[in-house]
N, C-alpha and C positions, 0 to 999 in steps of 0.2 A: 565312234564315228556317229553321226546325227543321220537323222531319216531324209530320203531323196526328196525332191522339192516336188515331186508327181504324190508320193505319200502325203505329204505336209498338204497338198492341196485336195486329195482326196479326204483328208481327215476335215479340212476346213467346211468344204462341202456337205459331207453328212451332219457334221455337226450344225451348220444353220439349217440344213434340211429338217434335221428333228427338233430343232429348238424355235425355230420359227415356221411351221407347217403352212399357216396361213399366206406367207411369203415366197412359198416355192415358185420358181421360175423367175424370180426378180433379181438373184443372184445367179449368175451364169459363166460358163468357162467360153474365152473366145479362141477358137483353134487357129493357132497360128504357126504349128510347127510342121515342116515336110518331113516325109522319111527320105525323100531323094529328089533330084533335080525336076524329074517329070511329075510328080507328086506336085512338087512346089511351085510348077508352072501351072498346073491347072488351077491350084486353088487360088492363086495370086490372078488369074483370069476371072475367078467367081468374087474377086475382092479382098480377098486376105493380106491383110498390112502387117508386115514386120514389126517387132517391137510393141504390139499391142498388149494391154495388160492381161494378166490372168483371167482374172473375174471384172466383171462389170455388175455394179450393184445398183439398180435401178429403186429408189427410194425416196418419197415424198416429193416428186418431181423434180429430182437432182439425180445427176449421175456419178459414181463412185466407181474410178478406177483401182484396180487392187490388184499390185504384182506382188507377188508370194515369192521369196528367196529362202535357201537356208541359212544357216548361220554365219555361212563364210560365202555364200553366195552375192555377185554382184548383177548391176545391169550391164546388158550389151550396149552396144553403140546405139541399135536401132531403138531400144527401150529408151534409152534417154534421149534421143531425139522425138521421139514419140510422147513421153510424158511432156516435154517441152512443148511442142503443138497441142497439149491438150488443156494443159494449164493455162496456156496462154489464152485460151476461150474461157477460162473461169470454171472448167471442170477440175473437181477434187479427186486428185492421185495420192496414193498411197505404198508405200513399199513396207510390206510386213514380214517377219523374219521367225515368229513364235506363234505356237496356239494362243498364250495369252493376250498378244497385242491384237489376233485376229478379232478373238471374243472381245475384247473392250472396243475395239474399232466397230464393230457390227452393233453392239449394244449402246453405243454413242451416237451412233448417224439414228440409231432407231428411237433413242430417245429425245434426240433433238428435233427428229422430223415430226 
């Protein structure tokens, strides 16, 4: 069995943090999961949107939305809707399911930026 999505996300954040220390703060997690309905209502009132990607990476005047999945994970309906919403605005959206793909994506964004 593979690692959990949370463990994968932690690994990606730590890799980025250690590999690109000058860019710390430009890759960040968006809190969009509630523990219960009361918590969910509170965060919704503050502006949390269901389906938002796990990471946002701001680099070279562009916004890159990165959704992390395990090898067997799939997007929820809310994630599919949010992907459509942002890509219609010309925002880059990626679904990444391995460490190698994450590393390659970040390096590509930075090298092209």
